[in-house]
N, C-alpha and C positions, 0 to 999 in steps of 0.2 A: 359482863357489864350489867345486864338486866338482873342477874342474880344478886349482885352487890347492891344495886339500887333498891330492889324489892326488899332486901334485908334491912336496909336503912329506913325504908318507908314503914316497915313493920313496927319498928321501934317508935316512929313518930305517930302512927295511926293506931297503936294498941289501946290507948286510953280514950283519946278523942281526936277528932280530925283537926289538925293545926295547919291551916293553909300556909302560914308563913314558914313553918318548918318544911312543909312539902315543897314550897317554892325554892327554899334555900337548897334542898337536896337536888331539885331539878336544875338549878343553875350550875351545878357541877358539870352539866353536859356542854357548857360553853367551850371547854377545851377540846371537845370532839367536833371538828369542823364539818363533818359530813352527816351528823345527826340532824334530820330535818325537824322532827317534833317529837314530843312525848306526852302522852295522856295518862292520867291517873283516874281510875274508876273505883267506885265503892263496891261493896258486895253485890249490889243490885244493878251493876253496870251503868251507874249514873256518873257522868263526868264530874270529877272533883276539881281537878286542876290540869291546865295545859301549859306546855312549854314549846316555844318555837325558837330554833337556833337563829342567831343574828344573820347568818349567811342566807337565810331563806325568808327573812322578813320582807324583802323587796318584792315577793310574789303577791300581788294585790289580791288575787282571787283565793289565796291560800287561807283556808280556815280549818284548822285541825279537827274541830268538832263535826265538820261536815264531810269528812273524807269518805271515800268509797269503801274503806275497809269495814268489814263487819267483825268486830272483835270476838263476839260470841261464837262465831263459826271457825275461829282460828285455833289451831292446837297450841299447846304450851311448848313452842319451839320457834325457831327462826323460819319464816316463810317468805318466798319471793312473791311480791304483788306489783301492781302498776305503780304504787307509791314508792316502792323500794324494798329493802330488806325489813321485814316486820318481825319483831320479837315480842311475844306475849308471855307474861310471867304472872303467876298468882302471888299475891302478897299474903304471906302466911301459908298454912297448909293447903295444898291443892283441894282436899276434900272439904275444908272449912275455911275458905279465904275471907279475909276482911277487905279485900279490894284487888284490883288488877292493875298491872303496869304494861303500857303499850309503847314500845319504842320503834320509831320508823327511821331507818338510815338510808341515805342516798347512795346507791352503789354505781350508778351511771357516771356521775361526775368524777369520782376517784378513778374509775376505769379509764375515762377519757384523759384525765390528767396523767394517769400512768402511761397511756399510749403516747401522749405528747412528750412526757419525760423520756420514755423509751426511744422515741424518734430522735430527740435532741442528743441523747447519750449515744445512740447508734449512728447518728449522722456522720461524725468524724470517721468512724470505722468504715461506713459505706463510702464516704469520700475517698478515704485511703484505698479501699478495695478498687474503686473506679480508676483512681490515679495509677495504681499498680497494673490494672488491666490495660490501661492506655499505654503505660511504659512497656509492658510485655508485648502488646500488640505492635507497637512501633519497633521494638527489638526484633520481633518475628518478621516484620516487613523488611527491616534493614537486612536481616540475616537471610531471608528466603525470597520474599517477593521482589525486593530491589534488584538483586542479581538476575532474577528471572525476567523482570521488565527490561533490564539492560540487554539481556540476551535477545529478547523480542525485538527491541529497537535495532540491534545489530543485524538480525535477519532481515528486517524491513529495509535497512540500508543496502544490504547486499542485493535484495530483490530489485530496488530502484536503480542502483548503479550498475548492476550486472558485473561488478568487479569481483571476481572470485579469488583474487589474491589477498582480499582482506582477511584478517585473522582476529578472532575474539580473544580479548585479554583475560586469561584465566587467573584468578587470584586465590583460589582455595582448593579444598579437596572434597567438597560436598557434591550432592547429586547434580546441582546446577553447573558446577564446574566440570564435572564429568560430561554433562550434555554439551558444554561449550567445546571441550576437547573433541567430542564426536563430530560436532558441526565443523570444527576446524579441519578435521581429517576429511570430511565430506567435501569441503570447499577446495581442499588441495586436489582431490580426485577429479572434481568437476573442472578446475582450472587446467589440470593436465589434459583432460579430454578436449577442453576448448582449444588449447594450444595445438593439440594434435589435429583437430578438425580445421583450424586455420591453415596449418601446413598443407593438409590434404586439399583444402579449397584452393590455396595458392597454386599447388601443383596442377590441379584440374583446370584452373584458369590458364596456366601456361600451356598445358596440353590442348585446351580448347582453342587458344589463340594460334598455336602451332598448326592444329588441324584446319582452322579457318585459312591460314595462309597457304597451307598445302592444297586446299580445295580451290582457293581463289586467286592464288599468285604463282607466278613462274619461279621455280626454285633457282634457276641460274641468274636471272636478271633482277628478281624481286618485283617485276611488273605484273599487273593483272594478267591472268591467263585468258584463253579464248572464251570459256564459259562465263566467267565473271564479267568480261568486257561486254559480251552480248546481252547479259542481264542489264547492265548499266546503259547500254545503247537503247534498249527497248524502253526503258523508263524515260530516257531523255527524248526519244522520238515522240512518245505519248505526251510528254509535257510541252514539247515544242509545238506539236501539231495543235493542241488545244489553245496555245497562246500565240499562234501564228508566227513562230520564230523558225529560223533555218538552222540546220545543223550540217556540218561538213565532216567528212572522214578522209584520212590519208592512208593509203595502203602502200607499203613499200617493203623491199627486201635488199639485202646487201649484194651488190653486183658480182663481186669476186669471191663470195664466201666459199664456194665449192673448191676453188683453186687453193684457197688458204688451208682448208681442211686437208686436202690431198698433199700439199707440199710441206706445210709446217706443223700438221698434226691437229687433232681434235681439241687438245688443251688450248692451243693458240686460237683456234676458231672460237671456243667458248669465251675466252678473254676478249676476243674481238667483238662478239655480240654484246658483252657487258659494256664495253667502251662505247660502241655505237648507241646503245639505249641510253646511256648517261649523257652523251653529247647531244643527241636529238632532244631529249627531255629539256635540256638547257635552253633551247630555242622556243619552247612552248609557253603558253600563258598559264597562269596559276590554276585555272579551272579546266585546262585541257587534260585529256587522259591518253596515255600511250600504253599499249598492251602488246605482248609477244604472243602471236598465234601458234607458233611452232617453228622449228628450224630457224631460218633467217627472216621470216616474215613477221611484220609488225603492223599494227593498226593504231591510228590516232583519231580520237574524237574531239572535234572542235565545236563546242556548243555556242549558241547565241551569236550567230554569224549575221551581221547586218549588211556587210558589203563583201563581194567576192575578193576584193583587193586584200582584205585581211588574211585570207587563206593563202593567196599568192605570195604575199610578203613572207609568211612563215615558211612556205615551201622553198622559196629562193634562198632564205637564210640557211635552211638546213642543207640544201645541196651545196651551197658555197662553202659551209663549214666542213663538209665531208670531203672536200677536195684535198685537204691536207691529211697525209697518211698518219696512222697510229703507230706508236712505238710499243711493241709488245715483244718481250723477251729478246731485247736488243735488235729486233727486226722492225723495219719500217713497213708497215702493212697498209696498203691502200684499201679504202672502203667506200667507194662510190655507191650511191643508192638511186633507184628509180622510183618515183612517187606517182601514184594515181589518186586523183582527187574526185570526190563525188558529193553531190548536194542532196539533202533529204527531200527538199521541195521538188526537185526534178524527178526524184524517185517516188514522189507522192507518199513519202513517209513509210513505204514498204521496206522492211529491213532486208529481205532477200535481194530485192532489186537494188537497194542501196549499196550493199556489199558487192554485188555482181558488177555494178557500174564502176566502183573503185578498182576492182580486180582487172576489168578490161582496160581501164585508164592506165594502170601500172604497166601492163604488158605493152601498151601502146608507147609508153615512155621507153621501155627497153628497145623497142623497134627503132626509136629515134636515135639510138646510139648510147643509151644509158646516161646516168647523171643528169636526168631531166625530169620534169613533172608534166602531167597531162590532166 
């Protein structure tokens, strides 16, 4: 551009300086929107004519003759300065010029416009890339993360419910599905172990219950044995003493038991003891306790006795009920009993004295002729 304009100016300025012709040549720069201004100098570097592009006329302080560019110091080439791209060209031969042409072009504005243009041209592509990224991410989430999160929720459900029968629904053949199959297998193993442990626990409870009954109850009659009865009696004596209540016990045995064993056999004797225990128990109150001490000897604990008549009424009912013989193996077997009664207060709540008094009272009943209470 500078070469073409300098050649045109050479024709105009060869004979004489024609400002009108120079201006006409310079107006040709109007079609170049980023040309800021053009200066034409004579051979002595005196400014002949200036041109300012209409796009830059709004710059109030812009005065092309006062620019910071020092033309004399510039080479005959394109130079980058603060004003922009500066092209200096000699009009005529460089050794014998008749003038100089200085063209200043703004390069920042077109660069900015190019950046904006590039941005707007690239924006749809960028939006498309972002959209594709979102779609791919969502697909990856659905493909990988969603099943993994579902598996995580399933394991949390198993943890909270402790229901090891639950199974994860496997829908594919990927790594998450394989993990789900492994978890299902693990849950089946755990559930099997849990079921086995429940069976063992149930068996242990049954065995424990059986051992407790063997330790505390008589095998033949199902009544508390001597040791268990003594423990219960100690507790009741301590409670009654602290609350100033009386406790009574009845000590009895079956009067004709030895004769039944000798004549009818031990099996009949055992059945007689069972029948006696059941019948005597039917005459007791709900909180009374009957125990078999051994052989044909029994003890009855009667707590919370407020009057002696309560104990006497129970004793008379038992003796009266035992007058009728039991039918065992088609035999009518008599089973009269002798009862000895003792009071805890009279024994001063001493268990040994308490039991001894009842024992003495029972043998006194036998001396009376059996079928009696003392």
